[in-house]
N, C-alpha and C positions, 0 to 999 in steps of 0.2 A: 612381486605382486604387480599386476597391471594397474596403472593409475586410471581410475574411473571417475575421478572428481570432475565436476562440472560447475562452472560459475556462470551466472546470468548477469549481463549488463543490461539494465533496462529501466523503464518507467514504473512508477507506482502512483497510486491515487486513492482517493476515497470515492467509492461508487455510491451515489445517493439515489434512492428510489422515492421521489416526492409523494407518490400515491400512498405508499405504505408507511412512509416516514423512516424507513430502515436505511442503515448505512453499512457498507462492507468495504474491507480493504481489497484493493484490486490493482489493475494495471498489467500490461502485457508481460513485463519482466517478472513481477511478483508471481503472477499466475503460473508461468512456465516453471519458475524455480520451485514452487510448491509441488507441482506435478512430478518434477524430478525427484524431490526428496521423498514424497509419499511412495514412490516406486523404487526406493532403496538406494538412491545415489547420494553420495556425499556432496552437498551443494552449498555454494556461496552465492551471495548477491551483492552487486555493486550498484548503488543508486544515490538518490538525493531526496531529503525530506525537509520540511519546514520545522521551525522551532515552535510547534504548536501541539495541541491535543491530538490532531489528526496524524501528525508525524509519529507520535508515540504509539498510536494504534498500529501503524505500519511496522514499527520495530517489535511491538508485542506479538504481532502475527508471525513474523519471521522467527522470533525466539521460540514461540510455541511449537513451530515445526522443526526446531533445531537446525535452522539454516544460518550459516555464518553471515552476520551482518556487520562485521567489524569495519568494513570499508564503505559503509553508508554514511555519507556526509550530511551535515545539518547546517542550514543557513537561517538567519533571522527573517524568514519570509513564510508565506503560507504554503502548506502542502497542496499539491494539485488535487482537484476534484472533478468528477464527472456526474452529470445527472442522467438517469436512465429511466425510460418508460418501456413497458412490455406490451406487445401486441400479439396475442395468442402465443405467448412464450418467447417470441423473438425480441431480443433487446434492441432498442433504438436509442442512440445518443442524442439528447436534446439540448445539452448545454455543457460547458466545461470552463474551468479556470486552470491555466497551465502553472500558475504559481511559481514555486521554486524550481520547477522543471526547466524554466527558461535559463537557468544558470548551470545546467548539467554539463559536465565534461569529465574526462579522465585526467588524473595527474600522475606524476612519476611513481608515487607510492602505490597507486592502483595497478600500474603495469607490473611492478615488482610482485604484488600480491597475485595477480592473474597468472604469472609465469609458473605458479605452483600447481595449476590445474591442467588436466589432460585436454579438456575442451572448454571453450568459452562460447556461450550463446549470446548473440548481440541482437537486441531489438532496435532497429535503426530509427524507429519513430520516437525513441527516447530523446533523440537529438532534433526531432522535427521543429521544436520551438525556435531553433537557430534559424531555420528558414523564415519563420514568422518575424523574428526580431532583426536578423542581420542579412537576410536574403538567401536565395536558393544556392548561390555559389558557395557561401560560407558553410552551408549545410553539407554540400558535397565534400568540401575540403575537410570538415571535421570527421565525417564518417570514414573517408579514405585514410586520413591520418591514424585514426584509432585502429582500424582493421589491419592496415599495413604494419603498424607497430606490434600488434598481437602476433601477426604472422612472422615478423622478424624475430620474435621471442620463441619461435617454434611451438606456438600454441595452436592447436587445430580450432578452426572457427566455424560456427554455424550462424546463419543470419536469418531472421524473420523479416522478409520484405513485404509481407502482407499483400495488399492489392497493388503495390507499386511496381511499375516497370518503367524505369527511366534508363534509357540506353547509356547516357553519359555516366550515371552513377555506377551501373553494372560494369561498364568498360573500365572505370577507375579501379574496380575491385577484382578485375580479372585475375584468376589463378591465386587469389589470396583467401578465398572462401571455400571450405570443403563441402559444406552442406547448405543449400539454399531452400528456404520454405516460402511458398507463394500461395496466395488465396485467389482462386479463379472460379467462383461458383457458376459463371455463365458459360463455361466451355462445353462444346459438344465433343464427342469422341475424336472426330477428325481434327478439330481445333486443338485438342489436347496434345495430339501427336506433333503438330506444328509448333506448339508452345514449348514442348520439351526440346525439340530440335533447335529452336531459337535460343533457349536458355543455356543449353549445353555448350554453346559456343563461348560462353563466358568463363569456362574453366572449372565449373563445379564438379566435384566427385560424385555427389548425389544431389538430386533435385526432388523435392516433395511438393506436390500441388494438392491443396485441399479444395473441395468443391461443394461444401455444405451437404445438403441432402443427397447429392450425387456421389458422395464418398470421397475417396482420395486416390492418389496415384504417385508412383515414384519412378524415376529414371536412373538406372545404375548400370553403367557399362553400355549395353546395347538394347536392353529390354525395358518395356514399360510394364510395371507391376501395378495392378489395380486392386482397390479395396472398397467394397460397398459400405455405405453408412450402416451402422447397426440400428435397427428399429428400436425406438424408445419413446416414452412419454416425454414431451418437452414442457418443462416448467419455466426454464430460463436459459437462454443460449449465451448469456454473458460469460466470456472467458473460455468458451468451448474450444475455439481454435488454439488458444494458448495451452490448454490442458492437453490437446492432441500433440502439440509440439513437445511439451515437457515429457509426456509419456513415450513418444517416439525416441527422443534423445536418451531416455533411461535405458532403452534397449540397444540403441546405436552405440552408446558408451561401452556396453557389454559385448559388442561385436556380434550381435544377433543378426540373422538374415533379414533383409529388407522386408520381405513378405510378412514375416513374423512380427516385425516392429510395426508395420502398418496396421495389422490386425489388432495388436495389443493397444495401439494408440486409439484406434477407432472405438474399441470397447470402453476404454477409459473416458474418452470424450462423451460417449453416449451416457455414461453414468453421471457426468458433470451436468448434463441437461436436466437432471432430476432434482437439483437444488437451486435455491435462490442465491444470487451472488455467484462469484467466480469459483469459489472453493469452500 
């Protein structure tokens, strides 16, 4: 049987909506892991929580989805949180506390665990607090060490780069990442072609670019494959990009064609717009 198991390395937090007073479990890593699991993939999650009520909410959400959280570490600090406001359904981040996320890193036991998976999805902003506390060079070094170690263990790696395009970081990861996800809502069709050309030079097997209301596109081999956004009522856009990534990965792990994976992910992301919170 083909190993289709996927593990997500990433951040988690509590998303707080001050206007309604509601709180939801969220974070890039958690959101993508849940999309993977809800689309039939055996999923694990590696992250860090605080020793508080909010941390227990994160664990409860993972267990409720039957996602393996045995490698979630806990420290005697506060779980990260983010405050969200909605403007016509579009989420806006207004404040945050990185909390225990400042201490996030992988240890030897994590790498042993991750070697059991066919794919590992890495959300590099899980390590972003390193740049805040120790500087950008430490951040680059941490990301490079983690992904090169995964690659050396013969685990296929996908990475959510979001809106980041740092030539030094991408160069350090050259040929170590199979699938790169990027967010570029501002690109025109001409700029999209140039962006793919530029990114392909960093050794990705597949590149996926999401463009918000403009849809998404992928570059695989020599062709650009485009997917329009699915029309939907927008209640809350929080976590929609993460949902797209998780849904895409659920198809990629099954070796589905890129065009079908893009369409599947677009539909799943559209449905995520219909709820409050990320899932």
